[in-house]
MIGU-859056 format. One record per residue (C-alpha): residue number from 1; residue in one letter; chain; z, x negated, y negated. Coordinates in Angstrom, 3 decimals, always signed. Each point is the difference from the previous one (the first is absolute). Example, Ala and Ser with C-alpha at 12.3 -4.5 7.8 and 13.67 -1.06 7.14 Angstrom:
<recs>
<rec nr="1" rest="A" kette="A" z="+7.800" x="-12.300" y="+4.500"/>
<rec nr="2" rest="S" kette="A" z="-0.660" x="-1.370" y="-3.440"/>
</recs>
This chain:
<recs>
<rec nr="1" rest="X" kette="A" z="-12.738" x="-179.799" y="-90.927"/>
<rec nr="2" rest="X" kette="A" z="+2.741" x="-1.091" y="-2.144"/>
<rec nr="3" rest="X" kette="A" z="+2.916" x="-0.348" y="+0.122"/>
<rec nr="4" rest="X" kette="A" z="+3.381" x="+1.494" y="-2.379"/>
<rec nr="5" rest="X" kette="A" z="+3.395" x="-0.280" y="+0.510"/>
<rec nr="6" rest="X" kette="A" z="+1.769" x="+3.588" y="-0.650"/>
<rec nr="7" rest="X" kette="A" z="+3.705" x="+0.341" y="+0.156"/>
<rec nr="8" rest="X" kette="A" z="+1.806" x="+3.226" y="+1.378"/>
<rec nr="9" rest="X" kette="A" z="+3.898" x="+0.726" y="+0.162"/>
<rec nr="10" rest="X" kette="A" z="+1.295" x="-0.080" y="+3.500"/>
<rec nr="11" rest="X" kette="A" z="-0.352" x="+4.110" y="+0.665"/>
<rec nr="12" rest="X" kette="A" z="-3.992" x="-0.301" y="-0.299"/>
<rec nr="13" rest="X" kette="A" z="-0.252" x="-3.946" y="+1.501"/>
<rec nr="14" rest="X" kette="A" z="+1.461" x="+1.936" y="+3.142"/>
<rec nr="15" rest="X" kette="A" z="-1.474" x="+2.891" y="-0.690"/>
<rec nr="16" rest="X" kette="A" z="-3.729" x="-1.354" y="+0.358"/>
<rec nr="17" rest="X" kette="A" z="+0.805" x="-2.410" y="+3.002"/>
<rec nr="18" rest="X" kette="A" z="+0.472" x="+2.790" y="+2.098"/>
<rec nr="19" rest="X" kette="A" z="-3.134" x="+1.973" y="-0.917"/>
<rec nr="20" rest="X" kette="A" z="-2.600" x="-2.874" y="+0.302"/>
<rec nr="21" rest="X" kette="A" z="+2.251" x="-1.302" y="+3.251"/>
<rec nr="22" rest="X" kette="A" z="-0.956" x="+4.247" y="+0.864"/>
<rec nr="23" rest="X" kette="A" z="-3.399" x="-0.688" y="-0.652"/>
<rec nr="24" rest="X" kette="A" z="-0.174" x="-2.812" y="+1.798"/>
<rec nr="25" rest="X" kette="A" z="-0.843" x="-2.067" y="-3.194"/>
<rec nr="26" rest="X" kette="A" z="+2.126" x="-2.921" y="-2.324"/>
<rec nr="27" rest="X" kette="A" z="+1.271" x="+0.751" y="-3.098"/>
<rec nr="28" rest="X" kette="A" z="-2.517" x="-1.165" y="-1.736"/>
<rec nr="29" rest="X" kette="A" z="-3.030" x="+2.230" y="+1.837"/>
<rec nr="30" rest="X" kette="A" z="+1.986" x="+2.818" y="-0.662"/>
<rec nr="31" rest="X" kette="A" z="+0.164" x="-0.078" y="-3.096"/>
<rec nr="32" rest="X" kette="A" z="-3.771" x="-1.166" y="-1.206"/>
<rec nr="33" rest="X" kette="A" z="-0.733" x="+2.657" y="+1.731"/>
<rec nr="34" rest="X" kette="A" z="+2.095" x="+3.220" y="-1.392"/>
<rec nr="35" rest="X" kette="A" z="-1.278" x="-1.669" y="-3.758"/>
<rec nr="36" rest="X" kette="A" z="-3.033" x="-0.070" y="+1.550"/>
<rec nr="37" rest="X" kette="A" z="+0.228" x="+3.875" y="+0.891"/>
<rec nr="38" rest="X" kette="A" z="+1.436" x="+0.665" y="-3.726"/>
<rec nr="39" rest="X" kette="A" z="-3.555" x="-1.834" y="-0.894"/>
<rec nr="40" rest="X" kette="A" z="-2.359" x="+2.092" y="+1.322"/>
<rec nr="41" rest="X" kette="A" z="+2.186" x="+3.154" y="-0.468"/>
<rec nr="42" rest="X" kette="A" z="-0.111" x="-0.662" y="-4.345"/>
<rec nr="43" rest="X" kette="A" z="-3.899" x="-0.969" y="+0.161"/>
<rec nr="44" rest="X" kette="A" z="-0.488" x="+2.780" y="+2.507"/>
<rec nr="45" rest="X" kette="A" z="+1.368" x="+2.450" y="-2.744"/>
<rec nr="46" rest="X" kette="A" z="-1.414" x="-1.696" y="-3.242"/>
<rec nr="47" rest="X" kette="A" z="-3.047" x="+0.153" y="+2.122"/>
<rec nr="48" rest="X" kette="A" z="-0.079" x="+3.719" y="+0.391"/>
<rec nr="49" rest="X" kette="A" z="+1.375" x="+0.743" y="-3.466"/>
<rec nr="50" rest="X" kette="A" z="-2.788" x="-1.879" y="-1.700"/>
<rec nr="51" rest="X" kette="A" z="-2.900" x="+1.568" y="+2.194"/>
<rec nr="52" rest="X" kette="A" z="+1.968" x="+3.166" y="-1.227"/>
<rec nr="53" rest="X" kette="A" z="-0.119" x="-0.229" y="-3.721"/>
<rec nr="54" rest="X" kette="A" z="-3.521" x="-1.127" y="+0.556"/>
<rec nr="55" rest="X" kette="A" z="-0.680" x="+3.369" y="+0.646"/>
<rec nr="56" rest="X" kette="A" z="-2.137" x="+2.521" y="-1.830"/>
<rec nr="57" rest="X" kette="A" z="+2.402" x="+3.286" y="-0.882"/>
<rec nr="58" rest="X" kette="A" z="-2.042" x="+2.585" y="+1.955"/>
<rec nr="59" rest="X" kette="A" z="-0.338" x="+3.803" y="-1.224"/>
<rec nr="60" rest="X" kette="A" z="+1.225" x="+2.151" y="+2.773"/>
<rec nr="61" rest="X" kette="A" z="-2.165" x="+2.851" y="-1.499"/>
<rec nr="62" rest="X" kette="A" z="-2.467" x="+0.916" y="-2.454"/>
<rec nr="63" rest="X" kette="A" z="+1.833" x="+1.463" y="-2.816"/>
<rec nr="64" rest="X" kette="A" z="+0.595" x="+4.195" y="+0.305"/>
<rec nr="65" rest="X" kette="A" z="-0.119" x="-0.913" y="+3.385"/>
<rec nr="66" rest="X" kette="A" z="+3.088" x="+1.354" y="+1.989"/>
<rec nr="67" rest="X" kette="A" z="+2.018" x="-3.823" y="+1.484"/>
<rec nr="68" rest="X" kette="A" z="+0.902" x="-0.043" y="+3.693"/>
<rec nr="69" rest="X" kette="A" z="+3.028" x="+0.900" y="+1.588"/>
<rec nr="70" rest="X" kette="A" z="+2.764" x="-1.813" y="+0.667"/>
<rec nr="71" rest="X" kette="A" z="-0.363" x="+0.566" y="+3.768"/>
<rec nr="72" rest="X" kette="A" z="-3.875" x="-1.589" y="+0.133"/>
<rec nr="73" rest="X" kette="A" z="+1.033" x="-2.407" y="-2.643"/>
<rec nr="74" rest="X" kette="A" z="+3.082" x="-1.352" y="+2.321"/>
<rec nr="75" rest="X" kette="A" z="-1.220" x="+1.351" y="+3.806"/>
<rec nr="76" rest="X" kette="A" z="+1.007" x="-1.456" y="+2.032"/>
<rec nr="77" rest="X" kette="A" z="-0.486" x="+1.548" y="+3.263"/>
<rec nr="78" rest="X" kette="A" z="-1.442" x="-3.020" y="+1.817"/>
<rec nr="79" rest="X" kette="A" z="+2.995" x="-1.679" y="+0.024"/>
<rec nr="80" rest="X" kette="A" z="+3.040" x="+3.173" y="+1.488"/>
</recs>
């Protein structure tokens, strides 16, 4: 663990004290948790974008063949 000092205005400091108390955590642990969530979200997004960009483009249909209808591409009947 690394200790870090941060400076907050009074309103923010009061808010974080209340938020941490609601979670039954110290302010330090609460802020560390928030930062870890942000770090994971950022890493997950970057990983997903990298995987997407690494994929090769795929042809939808052969030259001259009819393209799929919009409803076929966006079939969401299973979600309703």
